[in-house]
C-alpha positions, -999 to 999 in steps of 0.1 A, spaced: 600 27 -283 603 3 -258 640 -14 -258 642 -53 -261 659 -61 -228 659 -100 -230 696 -102 -242 708 -79 -214 687 -95 -187 697 -132 -198 728 -132 -175 724 -103 -152 690 -88 -135 689 -53 -142 682 -28 -115 658 2 -123 688 24 -130 702 -1 -157 667 0 -173 666 38 -172 699 42 -189 689 15 -217 659 35 -222 681 66 -226 699 45 -254 666 45 -272 655 80 -269 669 90 -303 668 60 -326 684 61 -358 663 43 -387 680 27 -417 661 15 -447 664 -20 -461 696 -30 -477 712 3 -467 746 4 -449 746 12 -412 784 13 -411 810 0 -438 840 -18 -434 871 5 -430 847 32 -416 860 49 -383 847 33 -351 827 59 -335 808 34 -311 783 4 -314 747 -1 -318 720 -13 -301 692 -28 -324 656 -22 -312 636 -35 -343 641 -52 -376 670 -75 -388 706 -67 -398 738 -85 -409 775 -83 -404 797 -92 -433 830 -89 -447 845 -84 -483 870 -109 -493 901 -100 -514 884 -115 -546 854 -93 -541 831 -122 -527 810 -114 -497 809 -136 -463 780 -130 -442 790 -137 -406 761 -131 -386 723 -122 -388 715 -97 -360 679 -95 -344 660 -72 -323 682 -69 -287 714 -77 -303 744 -52 -299 762 -45 -335 798 -37 -339 813 -45 -306 842 -65 -321 853 -36 -339 862 -18 -308 895 -33 -308 904 -23 -344 917 10 -357 889 7 -385 857 -11 -386 863 -49 -395 830 -56 -407 800 -42 -429 768 -36 -410 739 -36 -433 699 -35 -428 683 -66 -441 648 -50 -434 640 -15 -422 657 -13 -387 657 11 -357 688 11 -337 705 33 -311 739 45 -316 761 43 -285 793 63 -286 826 50 -276 828 76 -247 795 64 -234 807 25 -233 838 39 -215 813 54 -189 795 22 -188 827 1 -182 838 26 -153 806 32 -135 782 2 -143 796 -32 -136 764 -50 -137 755 -38 -175 791 -43 -182 788 -79 -173 758 -85 -192 778 -71 -222 806 -92 -214 787 -124 -210 766 -118 -241 798 -112 -260 810 -145 -250 777 -165 -259 783 -147 -293 815 -162 -294 801 -197 -288 774 -192 -314 803 -185 -339 822 -214 -328 791 -235 -335 785 -220 -370 822 -226 -380 813 -262 -375 787 -260 -396 804 -245 -425 835 -265 -420 821 -302 -422 785 -304 -423 761 -312 -453 739 -282 -466 707 -299 -452 727 -298 -416 738 -263 -421 702 -252 -428 688 -272 -401 713 -256 -376 706 -222 -389 668 -224 -388 668 -236 -350 692 -210 -341 669 -184 -357 638 -197 -341 655 -197 -306 667 -163 -308 634 -149 -323 614 -167 -296 635 -151 -268 625 -118 -282 588 -128 -281 587 -129 -321 575 -167 -325 539 -174 -327 532 -214 -326 565 -222 -345 562 -192 -369 589 -166 -375 595 -139 -402 620 -149 -426 632 -120 -447 661 -134 -460 670 -141 -500 684 -174 -510 715 -157 -523 720 -143 -485 715 -175 -471 742 -188 -493 767 -161 -484 762 -170 -450 763 -208 -452 787 -210 -476 765 -225 -503 753 -213 -538 719 -198 -540 708 -229 -562 720 -251 -535 701 -232 -508 669 -237 -531 673 -272 -531 679 -276 -496 648 -255 -485 627 -277 -507 642 -309 -492 632 -297 -456 597 -287 -470 595 -323 -483 603 -338 -450 577 -321 -433 602 -303 -407 592 -268 -420 566 -252 -438 574 -220 -459 552 -192 -471 563 -160 -484 585 -140 -461 577 -166 -433 587 -200 -422 570 -226 -394 590 -252 -378 565 -283 -379 588 -308 -363 614 -296 -339 627 -330 -332 633 -339 -368 650 -308 -375 674 -314 -345 680 -348 -358 698 -334 -390 715 -308 -373 753 -312 -370 753 -300 -332 731 -286 -307 742 -255 -288 756 -259 -252 728 -249 -225 739 -213 -216 745 -210 -177 720 -179 -174 723 -157 -143 744 -186 -127 774 -173 -150 772 -140 -131 770 -157 -97 801 -176 -106 823 -146 -110 811 -131 -80 781 -110 -91 752 -102 -67 715 -107 -78 
């Protein structure tokens, strides 16, 4: 399977040796069926995972037993990086759909950091982009209406899927249950249902089974609580002294 390079290439131009290394990660992919765990919270941290295909999620379980979904992961994402600094995994990684991913052992990450500064920089800068995205999401959950949260979430999904070449004429797969969306956005499943119906009624989106089409981007942006800052792209690499 051809690895999705778009996330790694966003900030740093990859050399042929970089590309061969990433292809090596994909040589023996692991497949996980939908709704099955990839790694559970509290498990040993043996490495990270490069998502080749399918959708996955990060979540944590609160002391009262409720689940808080932290992130929806899409092809090209690196899963499990935050737990590298922990003694055991701090999140559960779960397949939303059937997924194909590459386990990358801790030792391979260490060799990468020591011998391949370009790919290390790509991972570092992408990690910071993830942090900005989480900051944005916190503002949705902390102060925005249900409609604003949903609008921001759909715009974010569209942009991330589009960069992976998985959007056609504004239409993308949407394999998420209303309960899952509620666990992500801090809403009840009933509230999610009502909010999606409101977006349908506005004409901003069109929903069919397992898919969403964004019909009015400006309308959706007008109700979003904020718009993500523009990434610096490869200028970020140049700013810290990286060479093209």
